[in-house]
C-alpha positions in Angstrom: 149.8 94.4 58.3 153.0 95.5 60.1 151.0 97.7 62.5 148.7 94.8 63.4 151.8 92.7 64.1 153.2 95.4 66.4 149.9 95.7 68.3 149.8 91.9 68.7 153.3 91.9 70.0 152.6 94.7 72.5 149.6 92.9 73.8 151.6 89.6 74.2 154.5 91.3 76.0 152.1 93.2 78.4 149.4 90.6 78.7 148.6 91.4 82.4 147.9 95.0 81.6 145.9 94.0 78.5 143.7 91.7 80.5 143.2 94.3 83.3 142.3 97.1 80.8 140.0 94.8 78.9 138.1 93.8 82.0 138.0 97.5 83.2 136.8 98.6 79.8 134.0 96.0 79.8 132.9 96.9 83.3 133.0 100.6 82.4 131.0 100.1 79.3 128.4 98.1 81.1 128.1 100.7 83.8 127.7 103.5 81.2 125.0 101.5 79.4 123.1 100.9 82.6 123.5 104.6 83.5 122.0 105.6 80.1 119.1 103.3 80.6 118.4 104.7 84.1 118.5 108.2 82.8 116.1 107.4 80.0 113.7 105.8 82.4 113.9 108.7 84.8 113.1 111.1 82.0 109.9 109.3 81.2 108.9 109.3 84.8 109.7 113.0 85.2 107.5 113.9 82.2 104.7 111.8 83.6 105.0 113.4 87.0 105.1 116.8 85.5 101.8 116.2 83.7 100.2 115.8 87.1 102.0 118.8 88.6 101.0 121.1 85.7 97.3 120.7 86.5 96.0 123.9 88.1 94.2 123.8 91.4 91.8 126.2 93.1 93.0 129.2 95.1 91.6 127.7 98.4 92.9 124.2 97.7 96.1 122.9 99.2 98.8 120.7 97.6 98.9 117.0 98.3 101.0 116.7 101.5 103.4 113.8 101.7 105.5 113.1 104.8 108.6 111.0 104.2 110.1 109.0 107.1 113.7 108.6 106.0 116.3 106.3 107.5 119.6 107.7 106.4 121.5 104.6 107.6 119.7 102.3 105.1 121.6 101.1 102.0 124.9 101.4 103.8 124.4 105.1 104.4 123.4 105.9 100.8 119.7 106.2 101.5 119.5 109.9 101.5 121.5 110.2 98.3 119.3 107.6 96.5 116.1 109.3 97.7 117.2 112.8 96.6 118.3 111.4 93.2 115.4 109.2 92.2 112.3 109.8 94.4 112.3 113.5 95.6 112.4 115.0 92.1 109.3 113.1 91.1 107.4 114.2 94.2 108.3 117.8 93.6 107.5 117.7 89.8 104.0 116.3 90.8 103.4 119.5 92.8 103.4 117.7 96.2 104.2 119.3 99.5 107.0 117.1 100.9 108.0 117.0 104.5 111.1 114.9 105.4 111.7 113.4 108.9 115.0 111.7 109.4 115.4 108.9 112.0 118.5 108.7 114.0 118.0 105.6 116.1 115.9 102.6 117.1 112.1 103.0 117.6 112.1 106.6 116.2 110.0 105.6 113.2 107.5 103.9 115.5 107.2 107.0 117.9 106.9 109.3 114.9 104.0 107.4 113.4 102.3 107.2 116.8 102.0 111.0 117.1 101.9 112.1 113.5 99.0 114.4 112.7 96.8 114.3 109.6 98.5 114.3 106.3 97.6 112.9 102.9 100.2 110.1 102.7 103.2 108.7 104.7 106.2 107.3 102.8 108.6 105.0 104.6 112.1 105.4 103.0 114.1 102.6 104.4 114.3 98.9 104.7 112.2 96.1 106.3 113.2 97.2 109.9 112.0 100.8 109.4 108.8 99.6 107.8 108.1 97.2 110.8 108.6 100.1 113.2 106.3 102.4 111.3 103.6 99.7 111.0 103.9 99.1 114.8 103.5 102.8 115.4 100.4 103.0 113.2 98.8 100.0 114.9 99.4 101.5 118.4 97.8 104.9 117.6 94.9 105.9 119.7 93.0 107.0 116.6 94.1 104.0 114.6 90.6 103.3 113.2 90.4 106.7 111.5 94.1 106.9 110.6 94.1 103.5 108.9 91.5 104.3 106.3 92.3 107.9 105.6 96.1 107.9 105.4 97.8 105.4 103.1 101.4 104.2 103.6 104.0 104.1 100.8 107.4 102.3 100.6 110.6 103.8 99.1 112.7 100.6 99.1 116.1 101.6 100.4 117.0 98.6 102.5 118.9 95.3 101.9 116.0 92.9 101.4 112.9 95.0 100.9 110.6 92.0 101.2 107.2 93.8 100.9 108.5 96.2 98.2 109.6 93.3 96.1 106.0 92.0 96.4 104.3 95.2 95.6 106.8 96.4 93.0 108.4 93.3 91.5 111.7 94.3 90.0 115.3 93.4 90.4 116.5 96.9 89.3 116.8 99.3 92.2 116.4 102.5 90.2 113.3 101.2 88.5 111.9 100.0 91.8 112.5 103.4 93.4 110.8 105.3 90.6 107.9 102.9 90.4 107.2 103.1 94.1 107.2 106.9 93.9 105.0 107.0 90.8 102.5 104.8 92.6 102.0 107.7 95.0 101.6 110.2 92.2 99.1 107.9 90.3 97.3 107.0 93.5 97.4 103.2 93.0 96.6 101.5 96.2 95.8 98.0 97.6 94.9 96.6 101.1 97.7 94.9 103.0 97.3 92.5 105.9 99.3 92.8 109.1 100.8 90.1 111.3 100.3 90.8 115.1 102.6 89.3 117.7 101.3 89.4 121.3 103.3 88.4 124.4 101.5 85.9 126.6 104.1 85.9 129.3 103.1 85.6 133.0 105.2 88.7 133.7 102.7 91.6 134.2 105.1 94.1 132.6 105.6 92.1 129.4 102.2 90.4 129.1 100.0 92.0 126.4 102.9 93.8 124.6 102.5 93.7 120.9 104.6 94.0 117.8 103.3 94.2 114.2 104.9 93.1 110.9 103.9 92.6 107.3 106.3 90.0 105.9 107.4 87.2 108.1 108.5 86.0 111.6 111.5 83.7 111.8 113.4 81.9 114.6 116.0 79.1 114.4 119.1 77.9 112.7 118.8 79.6 109.3 117.9 82.9 110.8 120.8 82.8 113.2 123.2 81.8 110.4 122.0 84.7 108.3 122.6 87.1 111.2 126.3 86.0 111.3 127.0 87.0 107.7 128.8 90.2 108.7 131.5 88.0 110.4 132.5 86.9 106.8 132.9 90.4 105.3 136.2 89.4 103.7 134.2 87.3 101.2 132.6 90.5 99.9 129.6 89.6 97.8 129.9 85.9 98.8 129.4 86.5 102.5 125.6 85.8 102.2 126.4 82.3 100.9 129.5 81.5 102.9 127.7 82.3 106.2 125.7 79.0 105.8 128.8 77.0 105.1 130.8 78.3 108.0 127.9 78.4 110.4 127.5 74.7 110.0 131.3 73.8 110.0 133.0 76.2 112.4 130.1 78.2 114.0 128.1 75.2 115.0 128.0 76.0 118.7 126.9 79.6 118.0 123.7 78.5 116.2 120.7 77.1 118.0 119.8 73.8 116.2 117.2 72.5 118.5 114.2 74.7 119.4 111.8 73.0 121.8 108.5 74.4 120.9 104.8 73.9 121.6 102.3 75.0 119.0 98.5 75.4 119.3 96.4 76.4 116.3 93.0 78.0 116.2 90.5 75.9 114.3 87.7 77.8 112.5 84.6 75.9 111.4 81.3 77.0 109.9 78.3 75.5 111.7 74.8 75.5 110.1 72.1 75.9 112.7 68.4 75.1 112.0 65.7 77.2 113.4 63.5 75.9 116.1 60.2 74.4 114.9 57.2 76.8 115.5 53.6 75.6 115.9 51.5 75.8 112.9 48.2 77.7 112.8 45.1 76.5 111.0 43.8 78.3 108.0 40.4 79.9 108.2 37.5 78.0 106.8 35.8 79.6 103.8 32.4 81.0 104.4 29.3 79.9 102.6 28.7 76.9 100.3 32.5 76.6 99.5 33.3 76.2 103.1 31.2 73.1 103.4 33.5 71.1 101.2 36.7 72.6 102.6 38.4 71.4 105.8 40.6 73.3 108.2 44.2 72.7 107.1 47.3 73.4 109.0 49.4 76.1 107.4 52.8 77.2 108.6 53.0 80.5 110.4 54.7 83.1 108.2 56.8 84.2 111.1 58.1 80.7 111.6 59.6 80.5 108.1 63.3 81.2 108.8 66.4 80.6 106.9 69.2 78.3 108.1 71.9 80.4 109.8 75.6 79.8 109.5 77.9 80.6 112.5 81.6 80.6 112.7 82.9 78.6 115.7 86.5 78.9 116.8 88.3 76.5 119.1 91.9 76.0 120.1 93.4 72.7 119.4 95.6 70.8 121.9 99.2 72.1 121.8 101.7 69.9 120.1 105.3 69.7 121.4 108.3 69.0 119.1 111.9 69.9 118.4 112.4 72.2 115.5 115.4 73.6 113.6 113.5 76.6 112.3 110.1 78.1 112.7 108.9 80.6 110.1 105.5 82.3 109.9 104.6 83.9 106.6 101.5 85.3 104.9 100.9 83.3 101.6 100.5 85.4 98.5 97.2 83.9 97.6 95.5 84.7 100.9 95.2 87.6 103.2 93.2 85.9 106.0 95.4 83.0 107.0 99.0 82.5 108.0 101.4 79.6 107.2 103.7 78.3 109.9 106.6 76.2 108.5 108.3 74.0 111.0 111.7 72.7 109.7 113.3 69.6 111.2 116.2 70.0 113.6 118.4 67.3 112.1 119.8 68.3 108.7 123.0 67.3 106.9 125.6 69.8 105.7 124.4 69.8 102.1 120.7 70.2 103.2 121.5 73.1 105.4 123.6 75.0 102.8 121.1 74.2 100.0 118.2 75.5 102.0 120.1 78.7 102.9 121.1 79.3 99.3 117.6 78.7 98.1 116.4 81.4 100.4 118.9 83.8 98.9 117.7 82.9 95.4 114.1 83.2 96.5 113.5 79.7 95.2 110.0 78.4 96.3 111.1 74.7 96.1 112.7 74.0 99.5 115.4 71.3 99.7 114.3 70.6 103.3 110.6 69.8 103.5 108.9 71.5 106.5 105.7 70.7 108.2 103.1 73.4 107.2 100.3 74.5 109.4 97.7 77.1 108.3 95.5 79.1 110.6 94.4 82.6 111.5 96.1 82.4 114.9 98.9 80.4 116.5 100.1 80.2 120.1 103.8 79.4 120.1 105.8 78.6 123.3 109.6 78.4 122.9 110.1 78.1 126.7 111.9 81.4 127.0 111.6 83.9 129.8 112.8 87.4 130.6 115.8 85.9 132.5 116.7 83.7 129.5 115.4 85.3 126.3 115.7 84.0 122.8 116.0 85.9 119.6 113.7 86.0 116.6 113.2 88.2 113.6 110.1 90.2 112.7 110.4 91.5 109.2 114.2 91.1 109.5 114.3 93.1 112.7 115.9 91.3 115.6 113.5 91.0 118.6 114.0 89.4 122.1 111.5 86.7 122.8 110.7 86.6 126.5 107.7 84.2 126.7 105.0 82.5 124.8 103.4 84.5 122.0 100.2 84.6 120.0 100.6 85.2 116.3 97.5 86.5 114.5 96.6 87.9 111.1 94.7 91.2 110.7 93.2 91.0 107.2 93.4 94.1 105.0 94.3 96.3 107.9 96.4 98.9 106.0 96.1 100.7 102.7 99.4 100.9 100.9 100.6 102.2 97.5 101.5 99.4 95.1 102.3 98.7 91.5 99.8 98.3 88.7 100.3 94.5 88.7 99.7 94.1 92.4 96.6 96.3 92.2 95.2 94.3 89.3 95.8 91.0 91.1 93.8 92.3 94.2 90.0 92.5 93.5 89.6 94.9 96.4 92.2 97.4 95.2 91.2 100.6 93.6 90.6 99.8 89.9 91.1 103.2 88.4 94.0 105.7 88.2 93.4 109.4 88.3 94.2 111.5 85.3 96.0 114.9 85.7 92.6 116.6 85.5 91.4 114.7 88.5 94.3 115.6 90.8 92.1 118.2 92.5 90.5 115.4 94.5 93.8 114.9 96.2 93.7 118.4 97.7 92.6 118.0 101.3 93.6 120.0 104.4 97.0 119.1 105.6 98.7 119.6 108.9 102.5 119.6 109.3 103.7 116.5 111.1 105.3 116.7 114.6 108.4 114.9 115.8 109.2 113.4 119.1 112.6 111.7 119.7 112.4 108.2 121.1 114.6 106.4 123.6 117.1 103.9 122.3 116.4 100.4 123.7 116.3 96.9 122.4 112.9 95.7 121.3 111.6 93.0 123.5 108.4 91.0 123.4 
């Protein structure tokens, strides 16, 4: 009893140290428990990957060749460490041949994917910006038709948002997401992914026809610009993502574009049923003999004139609609791969509405406090009245792009084949339904050629 009294007195006399040590001990215990869970999960993944790698292959067969496009600057410079700690061991245990190409600047991932030779799979180890560059490089290849179907793409989510990775591998735990995205390559679980195409319709001959490609979304307006200012509030640490909406409305009001004059035209698609032209009928032949006396010549339709009704798809552009918008956002709905949704947010919002909408985006809340106007179509023509002399900024998959004229936004359904989680494959009826067993890994062994590398010039993306 005396010892308990002494301990209580010591804690009361040094309460600041006691509180600090208690908090530090709690944090350390939580960190240790999370580390143990990650190690146990990685052990399971390593055993499963080893079961694939232990399967013997023929003498004349080659190992499955994976080329990894790694952006070392992702995750605040920790991308290489995370890849080597959680993804690379699984690929090596599966017996894969792994080639790593590190990017050092803008557009390098795009240029690398444009010239890469045949390999069995390409993994993009980075964030949304690196993935957008890689997809653009794939879509601009001269041999894109062959490359799209024969070489699947994979994602190693090492960025800040990882929008597509969160959709293909839904998890809030980074280690689990990294391991699952790597195991999807080993298990060969794939699904088709649609691509968003952005084409410049400017009157400038140099800029007209230039294209960019994305997978997640296109955004322009107040909330996008407020999110781009979050690094100005670094002193709020983890709260900077929320405080940027507060101070962008209060103190940075002049640095955010609140009124976007836009003109939107949508492509209307209709199914038209056409009837075949009437063909003259031919009389039937009269029966010979006594039976033909009582029968008369009847008109019977010609067998060649019997045709089925045909359905044709007719496309027509609607008249452009002009308006003032606070934010324009084009996304691909989860339940459709053939249409795009354009959300047009109003330009007049109160402080509470602006902040609530920004925070709901951070929380990935589907219910929006600010109700937008929603348009659905396969193509949009959007004019923001920008020019090469006075460009505006928009984001394609989180990557900032200069907008120098009107654009056409289109969806390319199921254009790419990507590795995905089991849940995403099960939800997609066109995805591959089966997973290979270790005994079936010999079907992976196809001739591989080492990828080439060409450095790209550093310049700001413009469209």
